[in-house]
C-alpha positions in Angstrom: 0.1 -0.1 -0.2 1.5 3.5 -1.3 0.4 6.5 0.6 1.9 9.7 -0.2 3.5 12.4 1.6 4.7 10.1 4.3 7.7 7.7 3.6 7.8 5.9 7.2 4.6 4.2 6.3 5.0 2.9 3.0 6.7 -0.5 4.0 4.0 -1.5 6.2 1.0 -3.5 5.3 -2.7 -2.1 4.4 -3.2 -2.9 8.8 -0.5 -1.6 10.2 -1.3 1.6 8.0 -4.8 2.0 9.3 -4.0 1.7 12.7 -1.3 4.0 12.3 -3.1 6.5 10.3 -5.7 6.3 13.6 -3.4 6.8 16.3 -2.5 10.0 14.3 -5.5 11.1 14.1 -5.9 11.0 17.8 -3.3 13.7 18.1 -2.8 17.6 17.4 -0.4 19.6 15.8 1.1 20.2 19.1 1.1 16.2 20.1 -1.4 16.1 22.1 -2.6 12.9 22.1 -7.2 13.5 21.6 -10.5 11.1 22.7 -11.6 9.7 19.6 -14.0 7.9 21.2 -17.0 9.3 20.3 -19.6 10.5 23.7 -23.4 11.0 23.9 -23.2 14.3 25.5 -20.2 15.6 23.4 -21.5 19.1 21.7 -22.5 18.5 17.9 -23.0 15.3 18.7 -26.4 14.4 16.9 -28.6 13.0 20.0 -32.2 11.6 19.2 -35.0 14.1 20.3 -36.3 12.2 23.4 -40.1 11.6 22.7 -42.3 14.4 25.0 -44.4 12.1 27.0 -48.0 12.7 26.4 -49.5 15.1 29.3 -52.6 13.4 30.8 -54.9 15.6 31.7 -54.4 16.1 35.7 -57.7 14.4 37.7 -60.1 16.6 38.2 -61.2 15.9 41.9 -64.0 18.0 43.6 -63.3 18.9 46.3 -66.2 17.3 48.7 -69.0 20.0 48.8 -69.4 21.1 52.9 -73.0 21.7 54.0 -73.1 23.2 57.6 -75.7 21.0 59.7 -78.8 22.4 59.2 -80.2 24.7 62.6 -83.7 24.4 64.1 -85.6 27.0 62.8 -87.0 29.6 65.9 -90.5 28.5 66.1 -93.0 30.8 66.4 -93.9 32.3 70.7 -97.6 30.3 71.0 -98.6 33.5 72.1 -98.4 34.7 69.2 -97.0 38.4 67.6 -96.2 41.5 69.0 -95.3 44.6 68.6 -92.8 47.1 70.3 -92.9 50.9 71.1 -89.9 51.9 72.3 -89.1 53.9 74.8 -87.2 56.4 72.6 -90.6 56.8 70.7 -93.8 58.8 71.4 -97.5 58.6 69.5 -99.9 60.7 69.3 -103.4 58.7 67.6 -105.7 56.0 67.4 -103.7 52.5 67.8 -105.8 49.6 66.1 -104.3 46.4 65.1 -104.7 42.7 65.5 -101.8 41.9 67.2 -100.2 42.3 71.4 -98.6 45.4 71.7 -95.8 46.4 74.3 -95.9 49.7 74.9 -92.8 51.2 76.5 -92.8 54.8 75.6 -95.4 57.5 75.3 -98.6 57.2 73.6 -102.0 59.5 73.9 -105.3 59.0 72.5 -107.2 55.4 71.8 -105.9 52.0 71.6 -108.0 49.6 70.5 -107.0 45.9 70.1 -109.8 43.5 70.8 -108.9 39.8 71.6 -105.4 40.3 72.1 -103.2 41.6 75.5 -101.4 45.4 76.3 -99.1 45.4 78.2 -97.5 48.8 79.8 -93.6 48.5 80.2 -92.0 50.4 82.9 -91.3 53.1 81.0 -94.4 53.2 79.3 -96.3 56.5 79.8 -99.8 56.2 78.1 -102.8 58.8 78.1 -105.1 57.0 76.0 -108.6 54.6 77.2 -107.1 50.9 76.4 -109.6 47.9 75.1 -108.2 45.3 74.7 -108.5 41.6 76.0 -105.9 41.3 78.2 -103.8 44.6 80.4 -100.9 44.6 82.4 -99.7 47.9 83.6 -95.8 48.4 84.4 -95.9 51.9 84.0 -97.9 55.4 84.5 -101.8 54.9 82.8 -104.3 58.0 82.7 -107.5 56.7 80.9 -110.6 54.4 81.5 -109.4 50.9 80.9 -111.7 47.9 79.7 -110.1 44.3 79.3 -112.4 41.2 78.4 -110.8 39.1 80.3 -108.8 40.6 82.9 -106.8 44.0 83.8 -103.1 43.4 86.5 -101.7 45.9 88.4 -98.2 45.1 89.3 -96.8 46.7 92.1 -94.5 49.5 90.0 -97.9 50.6 88.0 -99.5 53.4 88.3 -103.6 53.8 86.3 -105.9 56.2 86.9 -108.6 55.3 85.0 -111.9 53.1 85.9 -111.2 49.7 85.0 -113.9 47.7 83.5 -113.0 43.6 82.8 -113.9 40.2 84.3 -111.1 39.9 86.8 -108.8 42.1 88.4 -105.1 42.3 90.1 -104.0 44.6 92.0 -100.2 43.9 93.9 -99.0 45.3 97.2 -97.8 48.8 96.1 -99.9 50.1 92.5 -101.5 53.3 92.8 -104.8 52.9 91.6 -107.0 55.6 91.6 -111.1 55.1 90.1 -114.3 53.0 89.6 -113.9 49.2 89.0 -116.6 47.7 86.9 -116.7 44.0 87.4 -118.4 41.9 84.8 -119.5 38.2 84.3 -116.5 36.6 81.8 -119.0 35.5 79.7 -120.9 38.9 78.8 -120.6 41.1 76.1 -119.5 45.0 76.3 -123.1 46.0 76.5 -124.1 44.2 79.1 -125.1 45.5 82.6 -121.8 45.7 84.9 -122.4 43.0 88.1 -121.0 45.7 90.5 -119.6 49.0 90.1 -117.5 50.8 93.0 -115.0 53.9 93.2 -111.7 52.8 94.9 -108.3 54.5 95.7 -105.7 52.3 96.4 -102.0 53.9 96.6 -99.0 52.5 98.3 
């Protein structure tokens, strides 16, 4: 085998020449040995692009809906609804309605709530005629009161006026000045009074 430009390799066989050329190809011009082995991480070496793994949709696990325990709804009072006149209110005129009333403010005029209860609170000041099924006085009342059931004057209460009712209760310490008309429980408003008396009771 003839190798042009290199007389040192002319006397060797083809196999020796190939090995010598391979050995020389591993040296640069300065005589440094170069590695001829191919490494997959060498720059410029063709490396097969990794096939991307197909994206899998994230499992959609819906969070369990949290349901607050149902709270029992407050039941309506057995005695029915009751309206309130606060202590900061002043009403002048006529009050009519179909529900019970609690008066803790000032009222002048007429209160007509047949079949219901009227309560005058400790701060209540009423200058009116009152008609109701039941009347409870804890404050001050000036006027005539008529109840189909009962009138209850508590120890802190004060009533100046005539009372017409089937029953009346006056606690110790209460103030009352006026007439008392006790009616039979089944008597109508037009029925004749069973007893009429004038009474004055002070603390």
